[in-house]
N, C-alpha and C positions, 0 to 999 in steps of 0.2 A: 504494499500500499504506500501511497505517498505520505510521508511523515508530516506531522505538525512541526513547525520551527518555533523554538523558545528563544527569547532574547535574554542577555545576561542581566539587564536591569542595572541598578546601582551596585557595583562590585563590593562596596563596603557594607551593604545591607544583607538581607537574609535570602536573596535570590538563589545563590548557589546551594544553600542548605535545603530550601524547600524544593528546589528542582531535584536534588538527590533523593529527598523523601518521596517525592511524586514518582520518580523512576522506580524506586524500590516497591512501591505499592502497585504500579501499573505495568511493570516489566512482563508479567505473565498474561495480562488481559488486554493491554493497550488502552487508549490509542498510542501508537508509536510516535515518538518525537525525537528531535535532535536539538541540541543547545548550541547557540553561538556564544562562545566564551573562551577564556584562556585555559587550555587544558592542563596547564601546569599548576593550577590552584588545587587546594585540598578540598575535595567534594565529599569526603567521607564515604565514597562509594567507588567501585571500579569504573574507570572511564575508557573510552575507545576513541582515538582521533579518527575522524573520517574526512575524506576530501570532497565529498559530495552528499547531498541529502539522500540520494538513491541508495547509499550504503547503510542508512540507519536501520532499516528493518532487519538486516542480517545480524547486527551486533546487539540490538536492543534487549533481547532476553538475557544477555550476559553482562552488558556494560552500558553505561550512559553514553550515548553517541554525542561527540562534541566536534563541531566545526571550529578548529583552533584559530583564534584571533588574539594574539598576544597583547597584553596590557603594557603600557609604557612604563609604569612603576609598580612595585608591589602593593598589594592591598592590605590595609589595616582595618579589620572589622570595626564598624561603628564610626570610622573616620573618613567621610567622603573626600575625594581628591579631584579637583577640576582637571587634573592631568588625565583622568579616565574618561572625560566627557566625549572625546572623539570616538573611542571604542564603543561607548554606550550608544551614541547616536548611530554609528556605523552598523551596529548589530541590528537596530531597528530598520535601517535602510536596506540592509542585505536580506533580512527576513521577509520584508514586504516585496522585494524584487523576486525572491524565490517563489513566493505565493502568486504573484502576478504572472510569472512565467509559467506556472502550472507544475513546477517541480516540488511544491509543498502544498498541502491541502488547506493550510491555514497558519495563522500566527498567534502565539500566546506570549504576551509580554510580561516579564517580571517587572516589579515596581521600580520606578526611577526616582531620583532625588532631584526635584526640579531646581532647587536653589543652587545645587552644584553645577547643573547644566547651564543655568542662566549666567552664572559667574564666568563660564567659559564661552559665552556668546550665543547660547541657544535662544532663538527668537520666538518660540511657541509657548503658549500658556501651559500646555500639558500634552500628554500622549495623544489624546483624542484629536486635538487640532493638528498635530504633526502628522498623524496618520491620514487625516483628511487631505493634507498637502501631498502626501506620497501616493495615496490610493483613492482619491476622491472620484466621485461619479457625477459631479455637477450639482449635487445637493450638499448642504452642510452636514458634516458627520454628527450623529446623535449618539449620546451615551446612554445605554440601558444597563441598569443593575438588576440581576436576576438571581432568584433562589427558588426552591421548590414552592414556596408559599406566596411569593410576590415578585412582580416586575415593576420597576419604576424608571421613569425617564424624566430628567430635568430639562426644561425648555432653555434655561440659561445655566451656564456651568461655572467656569472658573473665572469669576469676576466678583467685585465687591457687591454686596446686597443692594445698596442704593443704586448702583449702576444697572444691576440686573432688573430691578423693578422698573426703572425708567426705560428700559429697552423692550418691555413687554408690549406687544401689539397683537391684534387678531391674526395678522399675517404670519407672525412668528409662531404663534401657537398652532395655527393651521399647518404650516410647513412641517413642523416637528411631528405632529400627530399623523400626518399623511405618511411620513417615512416609517413611523412605528407600525401603523396598520399594514403597510406593504411587507415589512419585515416579519411580522407575526404570521402573515399568510405564507410567505415563501420559506422562511427558515424554521418556524415553529409549528407549521401545519395546522394553524388555527384558521378555519375557513371564513369566519365572520367575527373578527376581533371586537371585543367590548372594551372601550377605552374610557376610564374615569378621569376627568379633568378636575384638578384641585382648584379650590378658591385660593385667593391670596390673603385675605383678611380674616380675622376671627369670625367664626360662624358664616364663612363665605360672604362677609359683608353685611349680613343682617339687613337685607333689602336696602342697601345704601347707607344705613346709619353708621357703619363702621368702615366705610370706604366704597368708592364707586368702581373699582377695577373690575369687579364681577359683572357689573351692569354694562360698563362702557367697553370692556376689552374681552373678557373671558366668555360671557354668554354669546356675543355676536360670533365669535370664533366657533363655538359649539353649534350654533344654528347653521352656519355656513357649511361645516363639516357634515352635519346630518343631511343637508340638501345634496351633498355629493355622494351619499350612501354610506358614510362612515359612522359607525355606531359610537358616537361620542356622547358622554353623559356628564352632567354637572351644571354649574360649578359645585363641587362637593366640599363640605366643611373639612378642612385639613385635620382637625383634631379627632374626627371619628372615622374617616374613610380607610384607615389602615388597621382597624380592629379586626379581630378574628371573625366576627359576624359579617363585616363589610367586604373583606377581601375576596370571597368566592364570587361576588357580583361583577367582577371585571377581570380582564386578562392582562391589563397593564394600567398603571396610574401615570398620567401626564402631570408632572409637578412643575412649578414655576421657577424654582431656584434650587441650587445645589443641595443645601441641607434639608429642605423640605422632602427631597427624594432619598437622600442617603441615610438620614437618621432612622427612619422606620426599617429599612432593609437591614442595616447594620445591627439594629436592636433585635430584629427577628432571627437573623442568621448571619452573624459576623463571619463564621468559619466557612459557610457554604455559599456566600455571595459571589457572583461573577460579574465582571464588567464586560459588556458586549458593545462594540462599536457598530452602529447601524449606518447605512448609507455609503459603505465603502465597496470597492470592487473585489475585496478579499474578505475572508473571515478573520476576525480578530477578537480574542477574548483576553481577560486578564484577571488576576485575583483582586478581590475587593478590599485591599488593604495596602498600606505603604511599605517603606523599606525596613521599618522596625529597627533602626540603628541601635537602640538601647539593648537589644538582645542578640544582635548579630554576633556570630561566632561562639555563642554560649550553648548551642544545642537545644534551645527552647522553642524554636520556631515551628509552627504547625503548618504542614503543607496542604491542609484540607482545602483551602480556597483555591490554590493553584491546581490541585487535582480536579476540583470541580470545573475550573476553567478549561482544563485540557479535555475532560470528558465532554463538556458542552461544545467545545470547538470540533471535536470528532463527530458529534451528533449532527452539528450543522453542516459539516463537510459531507456526511453521508446524504443528507437531505438535498444538497446541491449536486450530488454525484461526483464529488471531488476526491473522496477517500481512496 
């Protein structure tokens, strides 16, 4: 099968440790994957240098396949070094290129340390925006966080809250919701997706007494989406739409800013949450956590979220006929 390609992420973080843990857990069942990293590092697992992704499936049951890309300076766990930025960015670019060329079935990215990359001149707010530049399809990339009990999508992502609220328009909500509806049909096999659109204000504005965004921005977007045949519902009060009773009523929640989406899913399933980028020409998933510099190199990192990301990427690849 065509392997998934994993990126190294922040070398000083937990990427190497959780990748080795994921390999140990998945070596017998798959999905098969290869890692772009410095093979000289201590992964705590047997490694095999490969020269091409096509070699990964042969060695995967016995060793972690690595496309060896040497780092400029040694790694100190918990201590990011801007000297590694070129390799971190290069791993993302190479993984995307392999997926676009059809030599890999998808990309799974380990967490990056954005401050370290920014210090080295990285111009993008985060992974999602960079991947959009590398593998865009003419629509803005959309970040979905998914676990077995909940899928959430923030309409605005990596920006200050005041700026995010000021940017909200019916057009932006509609554009995001269309991308989500299409992805749920194509990649998740949901024939008629039900999309719950969150309100912005307490009690979804309480008929305008706590803010007019629901009346002036969100409701018009929902009305227009329904006219297009998309099952959009709301605006829903954000304080109740994520409860256990409410979640079965929709297939994904369209949220209006970063924390409105990420707080509920991380509360429900921090270990099993997966970041999926919609609107790309390739499959991309990622664990729903950061670099965890405070525990890097201590043997404490849990590979569960990375394993979930690898499994989901494999499932999406099968649905697209890429595996």
